[in-house]
N, C-alpha and C positions, 0 to 999 in steps of 0.2 A: 373663528374656527380654522381658518387657513394658517394663522400663526401658531396655534396649538399643534396642528399636524406637523408643521415644520420643526417645532421644538421636540416633539416626540420622535420624529425621524432622526434628528441630530443625536438625541440621547441614545437611540437604539443603535445607530451605525457608527457614530464617532466614538462611543465609549470603548469599543473593541479595536479601534484604529488610532490610538493615541500616538503611535510611533510614526504615522504617516504625516509628513510636513504639510502645513497649510500654506496658503498664499503669503508672500512677503508683504508685510505691512508697509504702507506708503510713507508714513511719517516716522518710521523707525521705532525702536523701543528704548527704554531706559537701561542704563548699565546694570542697575540693581536687578531688573527683571531678567536680563540675559544671564547674570551670574546665578540667579535662582534656577533658571532653566538648565544651566550646566550642572548644578548640584543635583537636580532631579534626574539628569541623564546618568550621573555617576551611580545613583541608586539602581539596584537591580533586584529583580524578584527572586525570592527563595524558591528553589525547585520543589521542595516539599510543601511549603506553605506559601501560596501565591499572594496572600494578603499581607504577609510580613515583608517589610523592606529592610535590606541589609546595606550598610554603607561600605563601599569598597575602600580598603585602606592601602595606600601606596607604601613603597618601601621606605625605610629610614634613610634620610639624606643627611650626609655630614656637611661640613662647611665647604669642602671642595665641590661637592655636587651642587650646592646652592650657588657657588661662584660660576659653575658651568651653565646653570640655567639663566643666571643674570647676563652672562656674556652673550648668550644667544639673542637676547633682546637688544644688547648693545650692537651686535652685528647688523640687526635689522635697522637700527637707527643710523649707523655709519653708512649704510648703502644709499642714503639720501644725499651724501656729499657730492661735490662736483667730480666729474670723471677724472680730471687731471690729478687732483689730490687723492682721490680714492684709489687710483692706479698705484701711486707710490706707497700708500698705506697697505694695500693688499699684498703688494710685492714684498714689503718688509715682513709682514706677518707670515707669508708663505715661506720665505727663505729662512727665517728664524726657526720655524717649526720643523722644516725639513732637516736643518742642521742638528737640532736637538734630538729628533727621533732617530736619525741615522746613527748618531753617536751612542744614544741610549741603548739601542738594540743591535749594536755592533755591525752595522751595515753601512760603512762609509761610502762616499762618492756616489750616492744614489739620488734618484728623483722620487717625488712623492705624488700620489693621486688620492684624493678624498672622495668617498662614495658612501651613500646611505645604506645600500644593500651590500653586505659583505661578500657577495659573489660577483659584483660588478667589476671589481678590480681584476679578478682572474679573467673575465671576458675581455677587458681592454688589453691585458697582457697577451692573451692568445691572439688577438687581432694584430698586436705589435709583432709577434713572432711570424705571423703569416706575411706581413709586409717585409719582414727581414728575410724570410726563406724564399719567397717568390718575388722576383724583381718586377715582374709585369703585373703584379696584383693590383697596384694602384691604377693602372690604365685599363687592363683587361678584366679586372674583377675576378669572378669565380671561374671564368674560362681558363685562367692561368693555373687553376688547380686540377684541371681535367686530366692532364697526362699523368701526373703523379699526385694522387689525392693525399691530403694530410692525415696524420694519425695522432690522436691525443690519448695518452696513457693515464688512467685513473685507477687508484687502488680499490679493491673490493670492499675495504673497510672505510672508504670515504663517506661523507655525508650522503644520505639517500637522494638520488635524483640529480646529483651534481653534474655528471657527464651528460645526461639528457638535456639539462638546462643550458649547458655550454653549446651543444649542437643546435638547439633551437634559436639561441640568441645570435649565433654566428652564421646561421643558414647552412650549416653542414649536415650531411646525411648521418644517420646513426651508425653507418658503417665506418665513419671516421673515429668512432669511439672504441677504445680497446680497454677492457677491464682486466687489470692484473690481479691474479689470485694471491691470497695470503699464504703464509707458511703453514704447512700441514705436518711436518716432521720435526724440523729444527726451529728453534726460536719461538717468538710469540705468535699466537694464532691471529693477531690483528696487524701484523706488519707485512709489508710487501715481499713476495717471494722473488728474490733476485734472479735465481736461475730461470724461472718462468718468464721474467721480464726480458732477459737477454735472448731467450728463444723466440719470444714474440717479436722483438725488434728485428732479429735476423729474418724471420719469415716475412715481415712487412717490407723490408728492403728488397728481399728476393722477389716480392710480388709487385715491384715498381711503385711502392708507396713511400711517402716521406714522413718519418717520425719528426714531429715538431715540438711537442710539449709533454712534460711529465709532471704530474701533480703529486707531491709527497706530503706526508702527514707528520707534523711534530706534535703529536697528541691526537690520536684518532677520536672521533666523536663519541664512541661508546666507551672504550676502555682507557683512552689517554696514552696509548702506546706510540712510540716514535720509530719511524722507519730508519733504516741504516743510511743516513744521508751521505756519509762519506763514500760509501760504495756506490750509491746512486749518482753522486757527482762524477765518479770515474766512468760509469756507464754512459752518462749523458755527454761527457766530453769526447768519448771515443766515437759517438754516433751523431754528434752535432745537435743535441736536443736541449731545449730550454728547460731548466729546472725551477719549478715554483713550489714553495713550501708554505703551509698554513697549519694552524692548530693552536690550542691554548697553551701548550708547553713553551711556545715562543715567548711567553711572558717572563720566563726565567732568564732570558738573555741579559737584562740589566743587572743581575746579581753579580757579586764579585767573582764567584766561581760556579758558573752554571754547569749542568751535566754535559759531559762530552758529546752525548748523542744530540743534544739540543744546540750546543755550540757549533756543531758542523753546519747549521742552517745558514751561517754567514757566508758559506761558499755558494749558496744558491744564486740564481739570476734575479729572483724576485720573491717577495714574501708579503703576506697579508696579515695585518695586525688589527686587533679589536680592543683599543684602549678603553672604550666605553664600558665594556664588560669587565675587564681586568681591574680598572681603577674606580668603577662605580660612578661613571659620568653619564647621566642620562642625555640621550639625543646627540651625543658626540659622534661624528661620522667615523667609519672604518678607514683604515689607511693601508695603501699598497705601496711598498718600496720596490723600486726596480732600477736596474742598471742598464742604461742605453746612452751611448755617446752621441747618436744622431738625433737632435731635437725634432727634425722634420718628420721622422717616422713616429715619434711619440705624438706629435700633433695629428698625424694621419690616423693613428690608432685611437685618438680621443683621450689620451692621457694628459695632455696639456690643454687647458681650457683658456680661451680668450675672454670669457665672460667674467667681469669683475666680481659680481655677486657670488659666483661659485668659488672664487678664491677666498672670499670672506668666510666660507664654511670652516676654515682653519682657525678662526678667531677663538671659539670656545676652548679648543685644545691649546692654543697659544697662551690663553689666560690661565688655564688650570695647571699646565706644566710649570709655569712660573710660580703659581701659588703653592704647588706641592714641592717643587725642587727635585733634584736627583735622589736625595735621601728619602723623600716622601714616596716616590714611586717604588723604590726598593723596599720600603717598609711595608707597603701594601702587598707586594708580591711575596715578601718573606713571611708575612703573617699567614697567607694562604698555604705556603709550603710547610710552615710549622704546624698548622692545624692538620694538614694531610699526614705529616709524620706522626703527630700525636695520635691521630685516629688509627693509623696503620699499626703502631706499637700496641695500642690497646686491643685492637681486633686480633692481633697475632697470639694473644694470651688465651683466647677462647678456642677450645678444641674443635667445636663444630662450625666455626666460621672460617671459610677458606678465602684467602686473598687471591685476587686474580694475578697480581704481580708483586712479589716480595721486593723490598729494598735491596739494592745490590750489596753483596757482601765483599769485604776486602779479602783478597787472596792471601794465603799464608806466605807465598814467595812472590815478590814483585821485582821485575827486571826492567830497569830504565836505562836506555842507551841514548847516545848523542853527545853533543858538546856540553861543556859545563853550564852554559846558559840554559840549554834545553833541559838538562837534568834538574837544575834548580827550579825552573818554571814548572815542570811536570810534578816535582815533589811537593811544591807548595799547593798546586792545584789538587793533588791527590789527598792532602790532609784537609783542605777546605771543602772538598766535594762531599764529605760525609754529612754535612749539614743540609744538603740539598736533595730533595726527593721529588718525585712526580707530584704535581698538584692535584691529581685525580686518584682516588682510592676506590677500587671495585672489589666487592666481596659478595659472598652468598652463604646461606645456611646449607650445610651439606653433612655428609656422614662424619661421625667422630673420627678425626685423624689420629687421636691419641689412644684409641681403643686397641687392645692387643688383638692382633690378627685381622685388623680392619684393612680391607682392600680399597685401593684408590678407585674412585668412581670412573667408569669407562668414558664419561664425557668430560673429565677434568682436563685442564689445559695441558699438563705435561704427561698425559697418558698416551701410550703408543697403541692402545686398543681402539679399533675402529668401530666396533659395535656399540650400540647405545641401548641401555635398558629403558625403554620408553615409559613404562608405568612408574618406575623408581624416579626417573627424571621429572615426570609430570607431578609426582607427589612433592618433591623438593621445590619445584617451581611454584606450586600453590602455597607452600609454606613461606617462600620468599615474598610472594605478593601479600600474604597476610602480615608479614613483618613490616613491609613498607607502609601498609595502611595504618598499622598501630603506631609505628615510630613517627610517622608524619604528623599524627594528631597529638601525640604525647610530648614530642620535642620539636616544635615548629621552627625554632631558631637554627636547627641543623637541617639543612635542606638535603633530602635524599631523593635521588631520581631512580626510577625503575627502568632498567634496560633489559633487552632480550637479545641473546646471541644464539646463532645456530649451533655453536659448539658448547658453550658453558650453560646455556639456558637462561633463565631469569636471574638477574643479578641486581644488586643495589650499588649505586654509585654516589660517592661523596666528592663533589667538586667545589671546594670553597672559593676558588678563584672566580667562579661565576655567580656566587651568592653571598659571600662574606661582606661585600661592600654595602649591600642593602639590608641584610639581616643582622649585621653587627655580631657575628658569631665569635665566641671566645672559647678558650680552652675549658672553662667551667661548663659551657654548654656541651662540649664534646664528652666530658666526664658524665654529665647527666644522661647523654645519649647512650653511653656504654652501660650505665646502670640499668636503664630501661631495656636495652638489648639483652643483658644478662638475665633479667627477669623473664623476658619472653622466650629466651633460649631454653630456660628451665622448663617452661610449659611445653615447648616443642619437643624437648627430649622426653618428657613424661608421656606426651601423646604418642610419640614413636614407639616407646616401650610398651604401650597398652594396645597398639594396633592389632597384634596377634590375638590378644585376649578378647578384644572387641569382636574380632572375626569369629572366634570360637563361640562366644556367648550368643551372638546373633544367629549363628548356624544352629544352635541348640534350641532356639525358640521357633515354634511354628508361626507361620504367617509373616515372619520377618526374614529379610534377605539383604545382604550387602550389595550395593549397586555402585557403578562408576559414574562420577560426575566430573566433567572436564573443568579444570581450573579451580576446584573447590579445595580450600585449605582447612583441614581438620582431621579428626581421627577416622572419619569415614562418613558414608551416607547409607542410610537404611530405607527400605521401603516396606510398608505394611500392606500385605496383599490379603484380601478377604478369602475365606475358604472356598467360596464359589468359583474364584478365578485362579486358584493355585495350580490346578492341573491344566489350565488353558492359556498359560503365558506365552507359549510359542505362537499361538494363533488367537490373539486377544482381539475381540471385536471392539467397536467404538464405544458401546455402552459400558464395556468392562474397563476401558481406559478412563472414561469419565468417572466411574465409580471409584477406581483406585486414586485418581487425582483428588476427588472430593474427600475421600477418607483421609488421605495423607495431609491435605491442607487443614482439615479439621483437627487432625492429630497435632500438627505444629501449633495451631491456635490454642489448643488445650495446654501444650507444653510451655507456651509463653506466659501462662499464668503462674508458673512455678518460680522458685528462687533462681534456678539455673536457666532462666529464659534466654540468656545471651548465647547459650551453646547451640540453640536450635534455629534452623532457618529452612525455608522452603527452597528446594533445589530441583533442577530438571536434569534427569539422567539422559543417557545417549539416545534411548528410544523415544524420548519426548514426554514420558510420564513424570509426574511429580513424585518427590521423595523427601525424606527428612534428612537434612544435613546436620551432622554433629560436629561442632567446631573443635578448636584446640582446648584441651582439658587443663584444668589446674590440679595441683597435687591433692586437694581435699576431695576430689570427685572419684568415687569408686566405679569402675567400669561395670562390675556385675550389677550393682544397684541401678546404674544408669540404663542398662539394657532392660532390666526388669521393669523399670518405670515406664520406658517406652512401650514395652509389650503390654503392660497392664492398661495403660491409658488407651492404647490402640484397641484392645479388646472392648473397653468401655465405649469407645466411639463406634466400633462396629456393632455392638449390641444395641446401642441407642439408635443407630441408623436402621437396624433390622426392626426394632420396635415401632419406629415411625412408619416404615414400609408396611408392617403388619396392620397397624392402626389405620393407615390410609386405605388399605385393602378392605378392612372390616367396614369402614365408613362408606366406601364406594359401593360395596355389596349391599349394605343396609339401605342406602338411598335408592338403588335399583329395585330392591325388594319392596320398599315403601311405595315407590311409584307404581309398581305393578299392582299392589294391593289397593291403592287408592283408585286406580283406573277401573279395576274389577268392581270395587264397591260403588263407584259412580255409575257404572253400567247397570249393576243390580238395582240401584235406587231409581234409575231412569225407567227400568222395566216395571218396578213396583208402583211408581207414582203415575205412570202413564204419559202419553204424548201430550194430552191437553194441558197439563200443568206447565209445559215448556213453551207454550204459545203465548206471546205477549197479550195483555188484556184478558184473554180467555183464561190464562193460568191464574190471574188474580181473582177472577170471578169463581173459578173452581176452588181455589184455596179458601175463599170466603164462605163458600157454600159447604165445603168439606175440608176443614182445617187439617193440616198435617199433625201427626203426633209429635210431642216434644222430644221424644227420644229417637226420632227418625233422622236426626242430623247426621252428617258424615263425621266420622271420628278421625282425628289426626294420628300420626305415628311418631313415636319417640324411640331413639336408639340408646339402649343401655350399653355403655362402653365397657362395663365390667364383664357382662355376660355375652355381649354381641347380639342380643335378641331385640326384635322390634316389639314395642308395647303400645297399647292404645293410650291416647291423650284424653280419654273421656273424663277420668278423675281429675286431671290437671285443670281442664276448663270448667269442670263442675264445681270444684272446691278451691280453685285458684292456688294450687300448691302441687308440688311433686311429692308423691307418697311412695315410700319404699315398699316394694311388692311383698316382701317377707315380713313386714311389720304387722302387729296385731290388728285385727279388723275392729276399729273403733269409729265412732262418729266423727266427722270432720270438725264439728264444733268442739267436742271434747278434746280432740287431738290438738286443736289450735290453742285451747286454753292451757294445755299441759306441756306444750312443746316450746322449745327455745326458738323464737321466730325473729325475723329481721324486718324492720319497718322500712318503707321506701325512703331513699335519701341517705341511709346509713351504710356502713360497710357490709358487703354481702356475706362475710365470714366472721364468725365470733368464736373465740376459744372457749371450751367447756370449763366449768368450775372444777377445782381440784377435789372438792368434796362431793362430787355428784353421787347420788344414791343409786343403788343397783336397781331400784324399782322403776326409775325413770330412764335408764340407759337404753332401753329398747324403743323409746319414743323419739323418732327422728322425723323432721319435716322441714320444708323451706317454704315460706310464704313470699311470693313475688308480686311485684306490681304488674297490673294488667298489660302495661305497655311493653314490658320485657318479655312477654310470652311470644314464642315463634310457633306458627302453625304450619301444618302441611296441607291444609284444606285448599282445594283448587276450585271450588265452586262458589258462586255468589251467595247462595242460600246459607251455606255454612258460615260465611263471613258475617252475614247479617245476624244470624242467630247468636254468634259469639259476642257481637257488639251489644245485642239486647241483653244477654245474660250478664255482661259486664256492667251495664247500667243498673240492672236489678240488684246486683251485689254491692253497688256503691254505698248504699245506706248501711251495709254491714261492715264497711271497711274500718270505721273507728272502733267498733267492737273487737275486731280481730287484732288491731294494734294494741288495745288494752290487754287483751289476752296474751299477746306476744310478750309484753313487758312482764306479765305475771309468770309466763313460762321461763323467761330469762332468769328471774329470781329463783326458780326451782332448779336451775342448772342443767336443763336438758340439752344435750349436744346437738349440733347441726351437722347434717351430712348432705352433700350434693353429689350424687353419683350417677345422675342421669342427664343426658343432653337431648334436647328436643331437636330433631333433625328436620330441617325445612326442605320442602320440595322445590327444586330449581325450575 
């Protein structure tokens, strides 16, 4: 028994705690078992179906990615060498990789630092700047910062939480962080405002604060825009500020003619690169290149490590760079740039798709000054630069820009209007979310990210540099993406065209109203309101809200049974009540018919709910009335029989001496749902059948022989014959088994009498069945229109 209890306890408690690790086995496990365990951990439950297991599929790895994974195992194996030999080997690997990367990304005479977190390099660089700015920082620590606190400048379009992370890691107060706003009038909305930066620097210097570091973006996280690095370099030089650059556009530096805005990054003091993302190399560390002549400061800042195993972290990159070569790196970056250009050209042909940043256009007049060598170099770069565009394309569905008289949206990038039409912007935001959901499912090889900006709103971003290495995206996939986008754009255009018609049709229907639902993409949302609550919407009680929610939920359930079920969904409006969301329409859907269908089905749902409420009220009142009649009848019977019959033993003697009449039993009550009237069950228990009250008065034996009856064990309903004669159409009855009868008798005497009567009629049962078969042959219809109501 003790073992059984332990097993039951384990099955009960361990079953729901499979993820909790158990004790480590003493003798270890076999490798096959461990690999099986890893495979089970990779399996994850489906959110909709918990019993179904789905295997997670990693990205497609090419030969270079496989080489990178193998080299990580080689690095672990090399770490077991002797320290003397390992030091020479790690130094060789580190020096080679530093030379290749510094030349590849046009950052010569620089040192390198490898780190797993792409933010760690910026932290070490900032610590290096503090050592450089404050001479006593090494000996006095943060006391050296007290007189002139440092200031770090970060753009408002930088990655979220970057400035706060730097302050936490460096132990600096948040007052040392200065967020530089972006452009609001001239230039891109995602680049740093240079005038505001200069003003902030002057204010900090006047307040006895020390500007130490400026973080610029060569490709903002959201839109991929590049700050004016040339101008930032001038500002930093005039104020003694360290310039650090990061962003995905730095991947264009190895190209033969990178964009001039990105090429200016080579003037910075440091930059952070992520080759693992750009080249599709899993688990390859990020790289920070910096220029510092004093190695002692680099060592104090933690940029130079004396640990040999940390230097071996460069081995995977050392192996993969040799495997790819200079042309291989350029090929991958060029592929991402070509896909971006191809996507931008295709999107520019759609009138309702707005690009966040158009490719730069060549001016009609070009003036090049300088020496012959400078003129020749700038001319060659100018002709080659047309092949290079930003690797990030940001777009959104918006108002038709080719429509005559169309005005630019007030929230567009190049608009001077400050006001924002919030309902219009929210509508387009919902459409763009719907587009992202549909396109991600239909074209999975083209990765589209959903971003949201305070200025443009919800946009879609295509960044092949971050996804093409693992998804193997090709130009054919981009063409398929454009075809799907065109199909959905047609649906959105048709939906926008029908929104006013939809509003008018809904307003013309009683009990229907258009409601606002935040974030819902479709033609609109409607709510069906019962007549009882139409005039009380301003002060709606809780039961009214529950009734409206229940009715609209049932309405959507009914609509889901139609062919256009994909259009409807349950939504919640701003006041918390449920409504019917009508999604994006296709061209074959007529708005008038759609609204009429919603209104008709809503009426049916409302009428059915009223019928159920009325029927429930009739049954409730019938039960209450039946209980009152039964109690009154019981009291009358008690007064008629006398008190002696209720005393044990004495009552039996009195009943033997003076038996009760057979017709003195209490009668049950049955509720006729058609008429709502209570009827006595005397005939039901006497003849074991339910008899229609308006049927002709015939003997039960004769009715049994002439009626279509159902024997016990068969279906309770039978269809009438097609050739039923008119003479037998008024003969309707149902013979039921005694066990299926429900009584409302509440006394013991009545129950005993019913049982005795049932036993007396048992010998007649076979005769009734034979007569039922005979009635069936005569084609007498069966009707059950009475329900026996039982007393609770």
